[in-house]
Structure formats: structure tokens, C-alpha cells
C-alpha positions as CSV (number, residue, x, y, z in Angstrom):
1,M,-17.5,-55.6,-17.9
2,I,-17.4,-52.8,-15.4
3,R,-14.1,-51.5,-16.8
4,K,-15.7,-51.1,-20.2
5,A,-18.5,-49.2,-18.7
6,V,-16.2,-46.9,-16.8
7,V,-14.1,-46.3,-19.9
8,R,-17.2,-45.6,-22.1
9,T,-18.5,-43.2,-19.4
10,L,-15.2,-41.3,-19.3
11,E,-15.0,-41.1,-23.1
12,T,-18.5,-39.7,-23.2
13,V,-17.6,-37.1,-20.5
14,V,-14.5,-36.0,-22.4
15,V,-16.5,-35.7,-25.7
16,L,-19.2,-33.6,-24.0
17,L,-16.6,-31.4,-22.4
18,A,-14.9,-30.8,-25.7
19,A,-18.3,-30.0,-27.4
20,Y,-19.1,-27.6,-24.6
21,A,-15.7,-25.9,-25.0
22,F,-16.1,-25.7,-28.8
23,F,-19.5,-24.0,-28.6
24,A,-19.4,-22.1,-25.3
25,L,-15.9,-21.0,-24.3
26,P,-14.5,-18.0,-26.2
27,V,-11.1,-18.1,-27.9
28,G,-10.3,-14.4,-28.2
29,R,-13.5,-12.6,-29.0
30,R,-15.5,-15.6,-30.3
31,T,-16.0,-19.2,-29.6
32,P,-14.4,-21.7,-32.0
33,W,-17.9,-22.3,-33.5
34,R,-18.3,-18.6,-34.2
35,H,-14.8,-18.4,-35.7
36,L,-15.8,-21.1,-38.2
37,V,-19.1,-19.5,-39.0
38,A,-17.3,-16.2,-39.7
39,I,-14.7,-17.9,-41.8
40,F,-17.1,-19.9,-43.9
41,S,-19.5,-17.0,-44.4
42,T,-17.0,-14.9,-46.3
43,Q,-17.4,-14.3,-50.0
44,P,-14.2,-16.3,-51.0
45,A,-15.4,-19.3,-48.9
46,Q,-18.8,-19.1,-50.6
47,E,-17.2,-19.0,-54.0
48,A,-15.0,-22.0,-53.1
49,A,-18.1,-23.9,-52.0
50,E,-19.9,-23.2,-55.3
51,D,-16.8,-24.4,-57.2
52,V,-16.7,-27.6,-55.1
53,K,-20.4,-28.2,-55.8
54,A,-20.0,-27.7,-59.5
55,T,-17.0,-30.0,-59.6
56,G,-18.9,-32.6,-57.6
57,K,-21.9,-32.5,-60.0
58,K,-19.5,-33.1,-62.9
59,V,-18.0,-36.0,-61.2
60,I,-21.4,-37.5,-60.4
61,E,-22.5,-37.0,-64.0
62,E,-19.4,-38.8,-65.3
63,A,-19.8,-41.7,-62.9
64,T,-23.5,-42.2,-63.7
65,R,-22.9,-42.1,-67.4
66,R,-20.8,-45.2,-67.4
């Protein structure tokens, strides 16, 4: 019982440290979070997102017609 609590606590600490590193520690000039924001805010990424949305809508329409 105590072992499970210790393991759960350590897992939580590791996840919190990873989240802190992802959002707060810079890798180069930006944090990993800022790198993702920069990547996904580009015009090609936005166009790809629109294409995925359009394809998803077509798939949903096909699935609901049957």
C-alpha cells in the first residue's frame, strides 16, 4: 500500500518536472512550447489543418449517411 503511494508520488513529480521543462526551460531561443506554437502558426501548417478538417467532415458525412 505504501509502495503504491510512493510510486504514484514519484510518477507525479516526474510528470510535473517534465511539464515544467516543456513550458519553462528554453531549448535554443525558445521553450519547446513556443517552438510548437511557431511551427503550427505558419501558413503551410494552417493550410494542412484546413485540409484535415475538410477531410474529417467528409468522413463524418459518409459515416452518418449509412
